[in-house]
N, C-alpha and C positions, 0 to 999 in steps of 0.2 A: 453564342449561347441563345437559346430560345426559352420562352416560358415553360415551366415544368409540364403543364397540361398539354403542350404541343410536342414535347420531346418523346423520342423513342429510346434514347440513351440518357440516363441521369447520372451525372458525376457528383461526388461528394468528397469532401476532405475529412480525414480522420486525424485530429491533432494529438496523436499518440507518439511519444518519444521526444526527447530534448531537442529543441530547435525546429519542431515540426511545423509550427505556424509560419515561420519565415520561409521554410522550404515550400510549403503549399502556395504561399503568395508568389514566390518566384516561379513555381511551376506554371501557374495560371498566366503570369505575365509573359513568359517566354513563348507560351503556346500561341499567343496572338501573332507571332512572327513566322509561323510554319506554313508554307504553301502546301495545300492539300491536293494539288494536281500532280499526278504521277506521269511524267513525260514518257517513260518506257511503256507503261500500260495504256497511256492516252485516256485515262479516266480520272475524274475527281474522286478521291478516296472517301469523301464524305457525302457522295451522292446518296440520297435517301436516308442519310443519318442526321437526326435533329438532336443536338446535345443540349440538355438543360443542366444547370449547375445549382445544387442545393446550398452551396457554400460549405463551410466547415461545420460539422455536427457539434453539438454541445455534449462533450464526453464526460459523463459522471461515473459510468461503469462500463465494462467491456461489452456487456449485452446490448448497449445502445447501438453498437456497430451492427450487430445481428438484426435488431429491430428495424433500423434504417434500411438495410439491404432487403429485408422481407417486405417492407412497405413498397419499395420500388418494384420488386418482383410481382407483388400482388396487383400492381397496376399494369402488368404486362409489358414492363419496360426493362431494358438491360442496364444493370448497375455498373458503374465505373468508379471504383474506390481508389482514391489517391492518398498516399501517406508516406511516412518515413520508416516507421517500425513495421517489419514484416509480420509481427505478431497479429496485426489487424486482420490478416487473411484467415486466421483460425476462427475469427468471429464472423466475417462475411460469409465464409463457406458453409456455416451452420444454417444459413437461410435457404440453401439450395436443395433441390429434390434429392432424395436418397438415390445413391448410385452414381451421382455426379463425379466425374474424374477431374483431378487437378493436374494441369501441366505447369510446372514450376521452373521458370527461367531464372537461374541464380548461379553465382560462382560457388556458393556454399550449400551444404546439405541442409542446414537448419534443422538437423535431426538428432541433436544431442538429447539425452534423457534428462540430464540436469546440468546447469551451468550458471555461473554468476561471475561477472567482472564489472568494471565501471560502465562499459558500453551496454551491457545487458541491463544494468540498473536504469540507465538513461532511456532504454528502449521501452520501459513501461511507465515512464512519467506521463501524466500526473496521477496515474492510478496507484493507489496504495495497496500493497500486498504484504502478507507476512513473508519472512525470509524463505521458508520452505516452498511456498506457492510460487514466489518470484523465481526461484531456481528452476522450477518446472515449466513456467510460462513466461517466455521472453523471446526475443528475436532469433535466438539460436536453437530453440527447442520446439517451436510451434508446429513444425511439420511432423515431429514424433507424435505429438498429441493428435494431430490430424490423422496420421496413419492409424493410431489406436481407435479413432472414431469411425473412419470410413473404410479402413483396410489398406494395406500396403500395395495391393494389386491395382488400386485406383489412383496411384501417384506416379508421375514421370518427372525426373530431375534432368533438366536440359542446361548444359553449360557447366556442369559440376566439375570443379577442379580444386576445391579446398575442403578437406575433411580429414579427420585423424583415423587411425586404424579401427577404433571402436565404432565410430560413425559408419565407416565403410562396411564393417562386419554386419551391422544391422541392415544396411542397404542390400548387401549380398545375400545374407541369410533369408531375407524376406522377398528376394527376387524383385526388388523395385527397379523399374526401368530407369536407366541413367545413360546419358550421352555426354561425354566430355567434349570440349572444343577440338581436341586432337582427333577424336573419333569422327566428329562432324566434318572436319576439314579433310581428313584422309578419304572419307567416302560419304559425301553428302547424300547421294541417292539411297544408300543403305540406311542412313539416319532418318531420312524422310519416310522410307518404307516401314521402319520400326515404329515411328511415331504415328503413321497412318493406321497401322494395325492396332495400336493402343487406343486411338480415339474413335475407331470405326463404330458407327451406330451408337454413339454415346453422347450424353450431355457433358460438356467440358467447361471447366472454369480455368481461365488463363491468368496466371499471376507472374509479374515481371519485376525482378530486382535489377536496378540499373547496373549493378556490378557484374551482371552476366556478360556485359560487353568488355572488350579489352580496354585497359586503362588509357591506351593511346587515343581512344575516341570518347571515353567517359571517365575522366579522371576525378570528377568531383563527387565521389562516393565515400562512405565511411570506411569501407574495408576493400580497397582495390586489390585485385589479384591478377598477376601476369597471365598471359596466354588465354585471353578471353575470346568470345566469338565476335564476328563483325556483322555489319548490317545485311549484306547479301545472304549470309547463312541464316540469320534470324528471319528475314523475310521469306526465304525458301521454306523454312520449317513452319512458319506461321501460315503460309498458304496451305500446307497439308492439314494443320489443325483446323483451319476454317472450313474444311470440307465436312466436319462434324457439326453438331449443334452447340455452338458456343453460347454459353449463358452469361 
């Protein structure tokens, strides 16, 4: 980590969701043990990347996430938001320019209109919401709200394999691009082509839920789902996305 004024990428933790502080501490701790030299490509993956870390933001209201992201963007730096509840992405994305597309790596659609259970309640702690608002704003619904804000044509769901009929009907009706792990594995080049077309000449926001990966390589997630993607597929798709303007 470098001082913020020297950084071109600024990371910050969002303590949203039960147990998020411990997760963020662990995330930072294990990152010290990752070698960033890619033996296959023979390059240091962090060449020309200077990462500063703001630490965890003081979260009093959800708009604090948007304002933190906006400050980083206003300094001409790339924000890297870390957190446990995917609801945080609904608020980071609101700081980005109009027309920005979202590439969402996740096992789940996160596109329910309303939902509430114990995990959904935990996903909004420590923010207090009335019951009706909480049902519409949590980790299972945030992408529906994002779709309503920016338009479904600006969303791609990668690794999707867990949604009910009602969720899928919304995805299908609104022609949201989705790629399941089976589709990706059966024809990686076709998946790359579809994703390349989606991001072409666009500003792109990438968001990754660890449960997009198969539980055999990423078991420590809240909602593991079988038949996930593997690292070679992820890296191949990421290479295509990075041909666009990643924000």
